[in-house]
C-alpha beads as a LAMMPS data file, in Angstrom:
LAMMPS data file: protein, C-alpha beads

237 atoms
236 bonds

1 atom types
1 bond types

-500.0 500.0 xlo xhi
-500.0 500.0 ylo yhi
-500.0 500.0 zlo zhi

Masses

1 110.0

Atoms # bond

1 1 1 0.017 -0.068 0.011
2 1 1 1.460 3.408 -0.997
3 1 1 1.897 6.264 1.837
4 1 1 -0.860 8.652 2.189
5 1 1 1.816 11.071 3.866
6 1 1 5.731 10.553 3.200
7 1 1 8.049 12.717 5.312
8 1 1 11.898 12.478 3.910
9 1 1 15.047 14.030 5.423
10 1 1 12.879 16.947 7.072
11 1 1 15.243 19.244 9.007
12 1 1 13.676 22.234 11.007
13 1 1 15.283 24.750 13.380
14 1 1 14.123 27.578 15.598
15 1 1 17.080 30.422 15.156
16 1 1 20.459 28.658 15.365
17 1 1 18.712 25.499 17.238
18 1 1 18.135 22.574 15.159
19 1 1 14.706 20.835 16.462
20 1 1 14.428 18.115 13.279
21 1 1 17.441 16.425 12.084
22 1 1 16.823 14.615 8.775
23 1 1 13.395 13.102 10.002
24 1 1 11.769 10.513 7.806
25 1 1 8.423 8.713 8.069
26 1 1 5.348 7.534 6.237
27 1 1 1.824 6.910 7.110
28 1 1 -0.525 4.967 5.125
29 1 1 -4.392 5.452 4.447
30 1 1 -5.912 3.661 7.241
31 1 1 -3.492 3.327 9.679
32 1 1 -2.846 4.867 13.019
33 1 1 0.415 5.458 13.680
34 1 1 2.043 6.772 17.048
35 1 1 5.027 8.785 17.609
36 1 1 6.258 8.385 21.012
37 1 1 9.149 9.889 23.029
38 1 1 10.223 12.290 25.906
39 1 1 9.334 15.957 26.355
40 1 1 11.563 17.982 23.736
41 1 1 12.111 15.364 21.082
42 1 1 10.754 17.123 18.513
43 1 1 7.291 15.583 18.346
44 1 1 5.130 18.866 18.188
45 1 1 7.960 20.545 15.907
46 1 1 7.068 17.706 13.609
47 1 1 3.307 17.926 13.612
48 1 1 3.339 21.952 13.712
49 1 1 5.716 21.598 10.504
50 1 1 3.366 19.328 8.620
51 1 1 0.561 21.674 9.338
52 1 1 2.498 24.373 8.018
53 1 1 2.822 26.272 11.078
54 1 1 6.569 25.882 10.609
55 1 1 8.740 26.145 7.765
56 1 1 11.419 23.247 7.162
57 1 1 15.024 24.016 6.481
58 1 1 15.022 21.271 4.153
59 1 1 13.306 18.042 3.275
60 1 1 10.140 16.664 1.732
61 1 1 6.475 16.449 3.001
62 1 1 4.107 14.508 0.379
63 1 1 0.356 14.485 1.261
64 1 1 -1.188 12.095 -1.314
65 1 1 1.670 12.765 -3.475
66 1 1 1.336 16.421 -3.459
67 1 1 4.391 18.458 -1.810
68 1 1 3.088 20.558 0.991
69 1 1 6.278 22.380 2.376
70 1 1 5.566 25.506 0.098
71 1 1 1.706 25.825 1.337
72 1 1 0.623 27.698 3.953
73 1 1 -1.622 26.326 6.830
74 1 1 -5.001 26.948 5.464
75 1 1 -4.232 25.598 2.044
76 1 1 -2.844 22.461 3.812
77 1 1 -6.378 22.230 5.968
78 1 1 -8.147 22.651 2.211
79 1 1 -5.814 19.681 1.139
80 1 1 -7.284 17.291 3.830
81 1 1 -5.038 17.664 6.719
82 1 1 -6.090 18.639 10.260
83 1 1 -4.777 18.975 13.647
84 1 1 -5.846 18.534 17.102
85 1 1 -3.334 20.843 18.717
86 1 1 -1.506 20.352 22.092
87 1 1 -3.605 21.940 25.110
88 1 1 -6.868 21.687 23.235
89 1 1 -6.802 25.434 22.295
90 1 1 -10.625 25.717 21.958
91 1 1 -12.267 29.353 21.272
92 1 1 -13.146 29.760 24.980
93 1 1 -15.846 32.594 24.244
94 1 1 -17.536 30.685 21.887
95 1 1 -20.481 28.263 22.215
96 1 1 -19.616 24.401 21.788
97 1 1 -21.722 24.868 18.723
98 1 1 -19.643 27.899 17.165
99 1 1 -16.390 25.922 17.751
100 1 1 -17.803 22.954 15.561
101 1 1 -19.169 25.449 13.058
102 1 1 -15.439 26.903 12.779
103 1 1 -14.103 23.607 12.311
104 1 1 -16.195 23.057 9.094
105 1 1 -15.321 26.791 7.824
106 1 1 -13.484 25.659 4.505
107 1 1 -16.787 23.849 3.825
108 1 1 -19.710 24.658 1.316
109 1 1 -21.792 21.647 1.505
110 1 1 -24.221 22.366 4.054
111 1 1 -26.285 19.310 4.035
112 1 1 -22.726 17.559 4.544
113 1 1 -21.792 19.542 7.380
114 1 1 -24.981 19.023 8.901
115 1 1 -24.401 15.446 8.734
116 1 1 -21.215 15.731 10.221
117 1 1 -22.175 17.813 13.226
118 1 1 -24.608 15.185 14.125
119 1 1 -21.848 12.585 13.689
120 1 1 -19.745 14.322 16.491
121 1 1 -22.684 14.438 18.837
122 1 1 -23.243 10.904 18.549
123 1 1 -19.471 10.379 19.132
124 1 1 -19.177 12.906 21.618
125 1 1 -22.908 12.909 23.580
126 1 1 -21.560 15.272 26.132
127 1 1 -21.193 17.957 23.442
128 1 1 -24.734 17.650 22.547
129 1 1 -25.818 18.479 25.902
130 1 1 -23.587 21.400 26.169
131 1 1 -24.065 22.764 22.727
132 1 1 -24.975 26.445 23.693
133 1 1 -22.347 26.363 26.806
134 1 1 -19.294 28.664 26.177
135 1 1 -16.304 26.320 25.518
136 1 1 -14.176 27.714 28.150
137 1 1 -16.618 26.520 30.858
138 1 1 -16.340 22.966 29.747
139 1 1 -13.883 20.653 31.669
140 1 1 -10.695 19.514 30.530
141 1 1 -11.806 16.360 29.130
142 1 1 -14.746 17.884 27.186
143 1 1 -12.461 20.287 25.767
144 1 1 -10.391 17.692 24.175
145 1 1 -13.669 16.105 22.962
146 1 1 -14.333 19.308 21.434
147 1 1 -11.196 19.813 19.982
148 1 1 -10.975 16.647 18.264
149 1 1 -14.610 16.786 16.926
150 1 1 -13.758 20.379 15.513
151 1 1 -10.720 19.121 13.800
152 1 1 -12.962 16.179 12.359
153 1 1 -15.276 19.108 10.972
154 1 1 -13.169 19.652 8.468
155 1 1 -13.692 16.265 6.944
156 1 1 -9.975 15.485 6.875
157 1 1 -8.093 12.639 5.229
158 1 1 -5.622 12.933 8.104
159 1 1 -5.848 13.812 11.598
160 1 1 -2.803 14.906 13.336
161 1 1 -3.419 14.288 17.151
162 1 1 -0.869 16.112 19.635
163 1 1 -0.931 14.922 23.175
164 1 1 -4.599 14.377 23.772
165 1 1 -3.925 12.978 27.195
166 1 1 -2.180 16.125 28.453
167 1 1 -3.421 16.908 31.801
168 1 1 -6.290 14.601 31.858
169 1 1 -7.419 12.146 34.506
170 1 1 -6.951 8.359 33.692
171 1 1 -10.616 7.643 33.384
172 1 1 -10.755 10.527 30.801
173 1 1 -7.527 9.425 28.825
174 1 1 -9.378 5.884 28.406
175 1 1 -12.433 7.278 26.922
176 1 1 -10.538 9.717 24.773
177 1 1 -8.710 6.692 23.577
178 1 1 -11.767 4.693 23.158
179 1 1 -13.130 7.392 20.665
180 1 1 -9.893 7.816 18.745
181 1 1 -10.175 3.866 18.081
182 1 1 -13.522 4.554 17.280
183 1 1 -12.784 7.212 14.721
184 1 1 -9.609 4.583 13.613
185 1 1 -12.544 2.221 12.857
186 1 1 -14.449 4.687 10.926
187 1 1 -11.432 4.788 8.019
188 1 1 -9.370 7.572 9.579
189 1 1 -6.171 8.163 8.997
190 1 1 -4.419 9.294 12.170
191 1 1 -0.834 10.079 13.196
192 1 1 -0.868 10.480 17.004
193 1 1 1.739 12.129 19.148
194 1 1 1.602 10.973 22.777
195 1 1 3.695 10.724 25.609
196 1 1 1.474 7.869 27.511
197 1 1 3.175 4.870 25.478
198 1 1 0.862 2.279 26.745
199 1 1 -2.197 4.107 25.577
200 1 1 -0.506 5.089 22.018
201 1 1 0.738 2.070 21.006
202 1 1 -2.616 0.163 22.454
203 1 1 -4.557 1.710 19.387
204 1 1 -1.625 1.818 16.877
205 1 1 -0.760 -0.227 13.315
206 1 1 2.754 0.878 13.711
207 1 1 5.029 3.218 15.778
208 1 1 7.849 5.422 15.461
209 1 1 10.683 6.271 18.515
210 1 1 11.852 10.098 18.479
211 1 1 14.802 11.289 20.744
212 1 1 16.264 14.548 20.503
213 1 1 14.860 15.518 16.781
214 1 1 15.798 11.994 15.589
215 1 1 13.437 9.085 14.460
216 1 1 15.935 6.153 16.271
217 1 1 13.104 3.402 16.136
218 1 1 10.217 2.199 14.031
219 1 1 8.327 -0.960 13.978
220 1 1 4.853 -2.655 14.394
221 1 1 3.094 -1.821 17.566
222 1 1 3.648 -5.458 18.617
223 1 1 7.432 -5.190 18.577
224 1 1 7.449 -1.927 19.952
225 1 1 5.592 -3.162 23.104
226 1 1 7.923 -6.171 23.419
227 1 1 11.112 -4.463 22.668
228 1 1 13.091 -4.231 25.737
229 1 1 14.515 -0.546 25.530
230 1 1 11.061 0.757 24.645
231 1 1 9.741 -0.886 27.983
232 1 1 12.400 0.792 29.723
233 1 1 12.242 3.985 28.624
234 1 1 8.484 4.574 27.748
235 1 1 6.535 1.833 29.218
236 1 1 7.836 1.520 32.933
237 1 1 9.864 -1.292 32.764

Bonds

1 1 1 2
2 1 2 3
3 1 3 4
4 1 4 5
5 1 5 6
6 1 6 7
7 1 7 8
8 1 8 9
9 1 9 10
10 1 10 11
11 1 11 12
12 1 12 13
13 1 13 14
14 1 14 15
15 1 15 16
16 1 16 17
17 1 17 18
18 1 18 19
19 1 19 20
20 1 20 21
21 1 21 22
22 1 22 23
23 1 23 24
24 1 24 25
25 1 25 26
26 1 26 27
27 1 27 28
28 1 28 29
29 1 29 30
30 1 30 31
31 1 31 32
32 1 32 33
33 1 33 34
34 1 34 35
35 1 35 36
36 1 36 37
37 1 37 38
38 1 38 39
39 1 39 40
40 1 40 41
41 1 41 42
42 1 42 43
43 1 43 44
44 1 44 45
45 1 45 46
46 1 46 47
47 1 47 48
48 1 48 49
49 1 49 50
50 1 50 51
51 1 51 52
52 1 52 53
53 1 53 54
54 1 54 55
55 1 55 56
56 1 56 57
57 1 57 58
58 1 58 59
59 1 59 60
60 1 60 61
61 1 61 62
62 1 62 63
63 1 63 64
64 1 64 65
65 1 65 66
66 1 66 67
67 1 67 68
68 1 68 69
69 1 69 70
70 1 70 71
71 1 71 72
72 1 72 73
73 1 73 74
74 1 74 75
75 1 75 76
76 1 76 77
77 1 77 78
78 1 78 79
79 1 79 80
80 1 80 81
81 1 81 82
82 1 82 83
83 1 83 84
84 1 84 85
85 1 85 86
86 1 86 87
87 1 87 88
88 1 88 89
89 1 89 90
90 1 90 91
91 1 91 92
92 1 92 93
93 1 93 94
94 1 94 95
95 1 95 96
96 1 96 97
97 1 97 98
98 1 98 99
99 1 99 100
100 1 100 101
101 1 101 102
102 1 102 103
103 1 103 104
104 1 104 105
105 1 105 106
106 1 106 107
107 1 107 108
108 1 108 109
109 1 109 110
110 1 110 111
111 1 111 112
112 1 112 113
113 1 113 114
114 1 114 115
115 1 115 116
116 1 116 117
117 1 117 118
118 1 118 119
119 1 119 120
120 1 120 121
121 1 121 122
122 1 122 123
123 1 123 124
124 1 124 125
125 1 125 126
126 1 126 127
127 1 127 128
128 1 128 129
129 1 129 130
130 1 130 131
131 1 131 132
132 1 132 133
133 1 133 134
134 1 134 135
135 1 135 136
136 1 136 137
137 1 137 138
138 1 138 139
139 1 139 140
140 1 140 141
141 1 141 142
142 1 142 143
143 1 143 144
144 1 144 145
145 1 145 146
146 1 146 147
147 1 147 148
148 1 148 149
149 1 149 150
150 1 150 151
151 1 151 152
152 1 152 153
153 1 153 154
154 1 154 155
155 1 155 156
156 1 156 157
157 1 157 158
158 1 158 159
159 1 159 160
160 1 160 161
161 1 161 162
162 1 162 163
163 1 163 164
164 1 164 165
165 1 165 166
166 1 166 167
167 1 167 168
168 1 168 169
169 1 169 170
170 1 170 171
171 1 171 172
172 1 172 173
173 1 173 174
174 1 174 175
175 1 175 176
176 1 176 177
177 1 177 178
178 1 178 179
179 1 179 180
180 1 180 181
181 1 181 182
182 1 182 183
183 1 183 184
184 1 184 185
185 1 185 186
186 1 186 187
187 1 187 188
188 1 188 189
189 1 189 190
190 1 190 191
191 1 191 192
192 1 192 193
193 1 193 194
194 1 194 195
195 1 195 196
196 1 196 197
197 1 197 198
198 1 198 199
199 1 199 200
200 1 200 201
201 1 201 202
202 1 202 203
203 1 203 204
204 1 204 205
205 1 205 206
206 1 206 207
207 1 207 208
208 1 208 209
209 1 209 210
210 1 210 211
211 1 211 212
212 1 212 213
213 1 213 214
214 1 214 215
215 1 215 216
216 1 216 217
217 1 217 218
218 1 218 219
219 1 219 220
220 1 220 221
221 1 221 222
222 1 222 223
223 1 223 224
224 1 224 225
225 1 225 226
226 1 226 227
227 1 227 228
228 1 228 229
229 1 229 230
230 1 230 231
231 1 231 232
232 1 232 233
233 1 233 234
234 1 234 235
235 1 235 236
236 1 236 237
């Protein structure tokens, strides 16, 4: 199967500081690929570069055969790539419904948007209950649900997820990951950045391990879960 997302020899820096050193990876259509690593490994930098929020110094990002590195963030969303950012970043003074409508701002198919809105409420029933509530008054878990639903409202072909478990209680983390697994079963391709390696690999087809801006290991979920170094560094032994 050919890759939907192909990243080759990507180099990104902040001023004189190099953040990514020749990173290469791929995500095939329908896969969940998890990217694990410690804080500061470069995982968020990679997602921000794919989304067009950072410009690479060199290297290639191809999505469905088209080069993305010269496109702006808006154009990349229009191509079918949507990101759930770290820390949720909902619009706090807008209602849940308005946040969801904003996620569909690039679309003109009103009937399709209405159908997808209903699908989001089925995925996240609490959002239906809080449709008219200001997003800033939601709990952390509810804001994470809203951030995921908002990203899905653009009807992406690739969903980038940055630390969806960050700051959430364990019971909410399990709920969020159950929903991510359900989104995957419905056919969504997902690149997931997550420090909770157990949860991330539990729903992944394949995974990459990142250290100090480099991909140091890639393998299937099963092999990574059995790998002694991965177990020691990321899975608590």
